[in-house]
C-alpha positions in Angstrom: 55.4 92.6 73.3 59.6 91.8 72.7 59.3 93.1 69.7 57.7 96.6 70.9 60.9 97.2 73.5 62.9 97.2 70.1 60.8 99.0 68.1 60.1 101.8 71.0 63.6 102.0 71.3 63.6 102.4 66.8 61.3 104.9 67.1 63.8 107.0 69.2 66.7 106.6 66.8 64.3 106.9 64.0 61.9 109.5 65.3 61.0 110.7 61.5 60.2 106.7 60.4 56.8 104.8 60.2 57.8 101.8 62.5 54.9 99.0 62.1 55.2 96.0 64.6 53.3 92.9 64.6 52.7 90.9 67.8 51.8 87.3 67.3 50.4 86.7 70.9 48.7 83.9 70.4 51.5 81.8 69.8 53.7 83.4 72.6 56.2 82.7 73.5 58.4 81.1 70.5 61.1 80.3 73.3 59.3 76.4 73.8 58.1 75.9 70.4 59.6 73.5 67.8 62.3 75.1 65.0 59.8 74.3 62.0 57.0 75.4 64.1 58.8 78.5 65.0 59.9 78.5 61.0 55.7 78.7 60.7 55.0 81.3 62.8 57.4 83.6 61.9 56.8 83.2 58.4 53.2 83.7 59.0 53.4 87.0 61.1 55.8 89.0 58.6 53.0 88.7 56.2 51.6 91.9 57.0 54.5 93.7 56.5 55.8 91.7 53.2 52.6 94.2 51.8 54.3 96.8 53.6 57.1 97.3 51.4 58.7 97.5 54.0 62.9 98.9 54.2 63.4 96.3 56.3 61.9 94.1 58.9 63.5 93.3 61.9 62.9 90.1 63.5 62.8 91.6 67.3 62.6 87.5 68.2 66.3 85.8 69.4 64.2 82.3 68.9 62.8 83.4 65.4 66.3 84.4 64.8 68.0 81.8 65.7 65.3 79.6 63.6 63.6 81.2 60.9 66.1 83.5 59.3 67.3 82.2 57.2 64.7 80.8 55.7 63.4 84.1 55.4 66.1 85.5 53.4 66.3 82.9 51.1 62.2 82.3 50.9 62.1 86.8 50.1 65.6 87.9 48.6 64.3 91.1 47.8 63.6 91.7 51.2 66.4 92.9 53.7 66.0 91.6 57.5 68.1 92.0 60.4 67.6 89.3 63.3 68.3 89.5 66.9 70.9 87.3 68.3 72.4 86.9 72.5 75.0 89.0 72.6 78.2 86.7 73.0 81.0 89.2 71.1 80.0 92.1 73.0 80.4 90.4 76.2 83.4 88.1 75.6 84.9 91.6 75.2 83.1 92.9 78.5 83.9 89.9 80.9 87.3 90.3 83.2 86.1 87.2 85.1 86.1 85.3 82.1 82.3 84.4 82.7 79.2 85.4 81.2 75.6 84.4 82.2 72.6 84.2 79.6 69.3 84.6 79.7 67.6 83.2 77.1 64.6 80.8 76.0 65.3 77.0 76.3 64.6 76.9 71.6 67.5 79.9 71.5 69.7 78.1 74.1 69.5 75.0 71.7 69.7 76.6 68.3 72.9 76.0 66.2 72.9 79.6 65.7 73.5 80.3 69.6 76.4 77.2 70.0 77.8 79.1 66.8 78.6 82.2 68.7 79.7 80.7 71.7 82.3 78.5 69.1 82.8 81.8 67.5 83.7 84.0 70.6 83.5 82.0 73.8 85.7 79.1 73.5 88.1 80.5 76.8 85.2 82.0 78.7 82.5 80.2 81.2 78.8 80.4 80.2 76.2 79.9 82.3 73.0 79.2 80.5 70.5 79.5 84.1 66.7 78.4 83.2 64.5 81.1 82.5 62.0 79.1 80.2 58.8 80.7 81.7 60.3 84.5 81.6 58.8 85.4 78.4 55.2 83.7 79.5 55.1 85.6 82.4 56.2 89.1 80.9 54.3 88.6 78.2 50.7 88.0 80.6 52.5 90.6 83.5 52.5 88.4 86.1 56.5 88.0 86.5 57.8 86.6 89.8 60.0 89.0 91.7 61.6 86.7 93.6 62.0 84.0 90.8 64.0 86.3 89.1 66.2 87.6 92.2 67.3 83.8 92.6 68.3 83.4 88.9 70.0 86.5 89.1 72.0 86.1 92.1 72.6 82.7 91.7 74.3 83.9 87.8 76.6 86.7 90.2 77.1 84.0 92.9 78.5 82.2 90.5 81.0 84.6 89.4 79.8 86.3 86.1 80.0 89.7 85.9 78.2 90.1 82.2 74.4 88.9 82.1 72.9 88.6 78.3 70.0 89.1 77.8 68.9 87.1 74.9 65.6 87.7 74.6 63.5 90.4 73.9 60.8 89.6 76.3 63.4 90.2 79.0 63.8 93.5 78.1 61.0 94.8 79.7 62.8 94.2 83.4 66.5 95.1 82.2 66.1 98.1 84.9 65.0 94.9 88.1 68.0 93.1 86.8 70.3 95.4 86.7 69.2 96.5 90.0 69.7 93.1 91.4 73.2 92.6 89.6 74.2 96.1 90.7 78.1 96.3 91.7 78.1 92.5 90.7 77.8 92.6 86.7 76.2 94.6 83.8 73.4 93.5 81.7 73.5 94.0 78.1 70.9 93.7 75.2 71.3 94.8 71.7 68.5 97.8 70.7 71.3 100.0 70.2 72.7 97.8 68.1 70.3 97.1 66.0 69.9 100.8 65.4 73.1 101.3 64.0 72.7 97.7 62.0 69.5 99.3 60.7 71.5 102.8 59.8 73.9 101.0 58.0 71.5 99.1 56.3 69.5 102.0 55.1 73.1 104.1 53.9 
């Protein structure tokens, strides 16, 4: 359902567009799987979209982007892909405390792509990476535990983070909850608007 959050945002940005989603519910969450498995599952999941001649395919998953997008771009050179990555660059510009928190899956945090973002944009910034490993599963299955979310957010804020990066599209569904917990202590960012801008740039 992380992809559905992005699709809803894109439908607002492009009201006349036909937006199709695929939901690999059988295999989510991807964030606990190996890189090779993420590549295989992502390649299989997008197969229906490849036959539809989409103007652009958005990998609405940070983990799928981290491990599969380069593979897909090489395998399907005629198809335009847009990926989603944790907004480290934006957070680095926004933080005044020089400390941010990235809420993401285990796989995303372990990826070379994520570490490259930190190396490029956050060398002089402290990046907190709390354990959110079960969040995607809980959100996907409507079992979210508010007290657990509060504990993670409050700890990040208490440790001085003034920007919280949502590095998993599942977490977009609880953005308002996270904002309400972090109110007046940290701002919460996610890439929906940036993805819309990138789609528009490619289409034009």
